[in-house]
Structure formats: C-alpha cells, structure tokens
C-alpha positions in Angstrom: 15.6 26.2 -24.7 12.9 24.2 -22.9 11.6 22.7 -26.1 15.1 21.7 -27.1 15.6 19.9 -23.8 12.3 18.0 -24.3 13.3 17.0 -27.8 16.7 15.8 -26.6 15.0 13.7 -23.9 12.8 12.0 -26.5 15.8 11.4 -28.8 17.8 9.9 -25.9 14.8 7.7 -25.0 14.5 6.5 -28.6 18.2 5.5 -28.8 18.2 3.7 -25.5 15.1 1.8 -26.2 16.3 0.9 -29.7 19.6 -0.5 -28.4 18.1 -2.4 -25.5 15.3 -4.0 -27.6 17.8 -5.0 -30.2 19.8 -6.8 -27.5 16.9 -8.4 -25.6 14.2 -9.0 -28.2 15.1 -12.7 -28.3 13.9 -13.1 -24.7 10.4 -14.6 -24.9 8.7 -11.9 -22.9 6.9 -10.3 -25.8 6.0 -10.8 -29.4 7.8 -8.9 -32.1 5.0 -6.4 -32.3 4.9 -6.2 -28.5 8.6 -5.2 -28.5 8.0 -2.5 -31.0 5.1 -1.2 -28.9 7.2 -1.3 -25.8 9.9 0.7 -27.6 7.4 3.4 -28.6 6.0 3.5 -25.1 9.5 3.6 -23.6 10.6 6.4 -25.8 7.6 8.6 -24.9 7.9 7.8 -21.2 11.6 8.7 -21.2 10.7 12.0 -23.0 8.1 12.8 -20.3 9.6 11.5 -17.1 13.3 10.8 -18.0 14.8 7.5 -16.9 12.6 7.3 -13.7 9.3 7.0 -15.6 10.9 4.6 -18.1 12.4 2.4 -15.4 9.1 2.2 -13.5 7.3 0.7 -16.5 10.2 -1.6 -17.3 9.9 -3.0 -13.8 6.2 -3.4 -14.3 6.6 -5.2 -17.6 9.3 -7.4 -16.2 7.5 -8.5 -13.1 4.2 -8.8 -14.9 5.7 -11.1 -17.5 7.6 -13.2 -14.9 4.5 -13.8 -12.7 2.6 -14.9 -15.8 5.2 -17.7 -16.2 4.6 -19.0 -12.7 2.9 -22.3 -13.0 2.3 -21.8 -16.7 2.2 -25.5 -17.5 -0.5 -26.1 -14.9 -2.5 -23.1 -16.2 -2.2 -24.3 -19.8 -3.5 -27.7 -18.8 -6.5 -26.1 -17.2 -7.1 -23.9 -20.3 -6.7 -20.7 -18.4 -3.1 -19.7 -19.3 -2.3 -16.5 -21.2 -2.0 -17.1 -25.0 1.4 -17.2 -26.8 3.1 -18.8 -23.9 2.6 -15.7 -21.8 4.3 -13.4 -24.2 2.9 -9.9 -24.3 1.6 -8.5 -27.6 0.9 -4.8 -28.6 -2.7 -5.1 -27.3 -1.4 -6.0 -23.9 1.1 -3.2 -23.9 -1.4 -0.5 -24.8 -4.3 -1.8 -22.8 -2.1 -1.8 -19.7 -0.3 1.5 -20.4 -2.8 3.8 -22.2 -4.0 5.5 -19.0 -0.4 5.9 -17.6 0.7 7.2 -21.0 -2.1 9.8 -21.0 -1.0 11.2 -17.6 2.7 11.1 -18.6 1.9 13.3 -21.7 -0.2 15.6 -19.5 2.8 16.5 -17.4 4.2 18.3 -20.5 1.4 20.9 -20.3 1.2 23.5 -17.6 -2.5 23.9 -17.1 -2.8 21.7 -14.0 -0.9 20.4 -11.0 1.9 18.1 -12.3 1.8 16.2 -9.0 -1.7 15.0 -9.7 -0.7 13.7 -13.1 2.2 11.8 -11.6 0.0 10.3 -8.9 -2.5 9.2 -11.7 0.4 7.7 -13.7 1.7 5.7 -10.6 -1.8 4.5 -9.6 -2.6 3.2 -13.1 0.5 0.9 -13.0 -0.1 -0.2 -9.4 -3.5 -1.3 -10.4 -2.3 -3.2 -13.4 0.4 -5.0 -11.5 -2.1 -5.8 -8.8 -4.4 -7.2 -11.4 -1.7 -9.3 -13.0 -0.4 -10.6 -9.7 -3.9 -11.5 -8.5 -5.0 -13.2 -11.7 -1.8 -15.2 -12.3 -1.2 -16.3 -8.7 -4.9 -16.9 -8.1 -5.2 -19.1 -11.2 -2.2 -21.2 -10.1 -2.4 -21.3 -6.3 -6.0 -20.3 -5.5 -7.7 -23.2 -3.7 -11.2 -21.9 -4.0 -12.5 -19.3 -6.4 -15.6 -17.2 -5.7 -17.6 -14.8 -7.9 -17.0 -11.4 -6.4 -20.6 -10.3 -6.8 -22.3 -13.3 -5.2 -19.5 -15.2 -3.5 -20.8 -18.3 -5.4 -18.0 -20.8 -6.0 -16.8 -20.9 -9.6 -14.1 -22.4 -11.7 -10.6 -21.0 -11.8 -10.1 -18.3 -14.5 -13.8 -17.3 -14.4 -14.2 -13.5 -15.2 -14.9 -11.8 -11.9 -13.7 -14.8 -9.8 -11.5 -14.1 -6.8 -9.6 -16.2 -4.4 -7.9 -15.5 -1.0 -4.5 -16.3 -2.5 -5.1 -14.1 -5.5 -6.4 -11.2 -3.4 -3.3 -11.3 -1.2 -1.2 -11.3 -4.3 -3.1 -8.3 -5.6 -2.4 -6.4 -2.4 1.3 -7.3 -2.7 1.5 -6.3 -6.4 -0.1 -2.9 -5.7 2.1 -2.1 -2.7 5.2 -3.2 -4.6 4.5 -1.0 -7.6 3.6 1.9 -5.4 6.9 1.4 -3.6 8.8 1.4 -6.9 7.1 4.7 -7.8 8.1 6.2 -4.5 11.7 5.0 -4.8 11.9 6.5 -8.3 10.4 9.8 -7.1 7.4 9.6 -9.4 5.4 10.1 -6.1 7.2 11.8 -3.3 5.2 11.5 0.0 4.0 8.7 2.2 0.4 9.8 1.6 0.9 9.6 -2.1 2.4 6.1 -1.7 -0.6 5.0 0.4 -3.1 6.6 -2.0 -1.5 4.9 -5.0 -1.3 1.5 -3.3 -4.8 1.5 -1.9 -6.3 2.9 -5.2 -4.5 0.2 -7.2 -6.0 -2.6 -5.1 -9.5 -1.1 -5.0 -9.5 -0.7 -8.7 -8.6 -4.3 -9.1 -11.6 -5.3 -7.0 -13.7 -3.0 -9.2 -12.3 -4.7 -12.3 -13.4 -8.0 -10.9 -17.0 -6.6 -10.5 -16.9 -5.4 -14.1 -15.7 -8.8 -15.2 -18.5 -10.6 -13.3 -21.4 -8.3 -14.4 -20.5 -6.6 -17.7 -17.6 -8.2 -19.6 -19.4 -11.1 -21.1 -22.7 -9.4 -21.3 -21.4 -6.5 -23.4 -18.5 -8.4 -25.0 -15.9 -6.1 -23.5 -12.3 -7.0 -24.5 -9.7 -7.6 -21.8 -7.8 -4.6 -23.1 -10.8 -2.3 -22.7 -11.4 -3.6 -19.2 -7.7 -3.0 -18.4 -8.0 0.6 -19.5 -11.1 1.1 -17.4 -9.5 -0.4 -14.4 -6.3 1.7 -14.6 -8.4 4.8 -15.2 -10.5 4.1 -12.1 -7.3 3.7 -10.0 -6.0 7.0 -11.3 -9.2 8.8 -10.5 -9.3 7.2 -7.0 -5.8 8.3 -6.2 -6.2 11.8 -7.6 -9.4 12.4 -5.7 -7.8 11.2 -2.5 -4.9 13.7 -3.0 -7.3 16.5 -3.7 -9.5 15.8 -0.7 -6.4 15.4 1.6 -5.1 18.7 0.4 -8.5 20.4 0.9 -9.0 19.2 4.4 -5.4 19.8 5.4 -5.7 23.4 4.4 
C-alpha cells in the first residue's frame, strides 16, 4: 500500500512537470536541456516531498533566474555575466540541486530521523539562493569588491570577492529561502528556520573562501563548488539541530 502511494506520487509529479514544462519552456529561463533536467528533478521532488518540496525548488529556480537578469546588460559589458543570457543549463540545475536531491531521496528510507533530512534539504537551497543573490546583486550594485581572505580590493566578479551590497543580498536570499521552507512545512519550528537561514549564509561565506583559495588553483568547476557549498550548509544545519536537541534534553 505504501509503495503504491509512493509510485502514485512520482507519476503525479511526472505528469504535472511534463505539462508545465510543455507550456512554459519558451520562457528564456533555461536551455532545452535545462528544462529537461528541471523536469526530472521536479518529478523526483514531488515523489519525495509532494507538492511542497516541488514548490520550494520552483520558487528557488524562479527567483534565482530573475535575480540573474537584474542588470544583465551591465554585467555583460563588464564580462562578468552568466553565459547564455542567464539561462540555466543542466549543469546549473544539478550543481545547485544535487545535495538537496540526496536529502529528499533519503527521506524515503527509515534508518534515520526524517526531520534532519528535511533540514538538510532546506539548508542546501537556502545556501544556493544566498549565493545567487549575493553574486548577482554584488556584481551589479557592489561599489567595492574585496577578496574575502585578505580584504584586498579586487575587480567585480573575482572568485572569492565580496562586497557589502552582495553580502546583504546573500543574507536576504538565505532568510527568504528559509522562510519559504518554513511556510511550506519542509521545516516546522523557529529554531529550524534560524538554523537553515544562518547555515545558508555561513556556507556562502565558506564558498567565497573556497573560491579565493582553491577554485583556480585546483581548477574546480563552479558546479562542484556549488555542490560543496550546499553540502556544507546542510551539515551546518543538521549539526545545529543535533546539538540543540542534545543540550535541550
């Protein structure tokens, strides 16, 4: 009975994603391959978390794509704009969502606390939206950019570069995504909300350190760095919940 219900959820997710992507695929938010990847991701998320998990990631993709469009002409002139006019490809989808997808799938197994998996899922997307907000707003509106490891002034778009405007945008992005997760009942308590929001922002700062010290040195792709960042956010949030529960008891 339970397996039948799970199968039905995945089938429903597939049908809904197929119909919506067929209708909206002409909107220049993603490439053709990006839409296909988003459909696969959406189907799995609906099967794991029903419409709430699906909706949370739709909101992430929508706001992440929209903020990329802000000041795109200026960023293109500076040579720091996202490629393909800001449209997301499959590498962007999976690099951003791999960690969250892992935790979503883990909720289907009964060997650990499902709440922790949901917190990990929420934190991964809070971190990614924080990163996107910070990067795109910072590249357009940041007056001064500094390397996070030395605070030396650098050019806009430098890996590991941060600005006041971008940092504030990162905080906003993380809080906003954590709030969406709370409203959709992916996370259910105020402490979970705080843990997800703080972890998302801290992981974004950590990602800047990785960008400054290791990305060019070891030729790390942006997608790999994204996966590392979202994983760090999930670990931060899960550890915070575990410690909170331990000391509370």
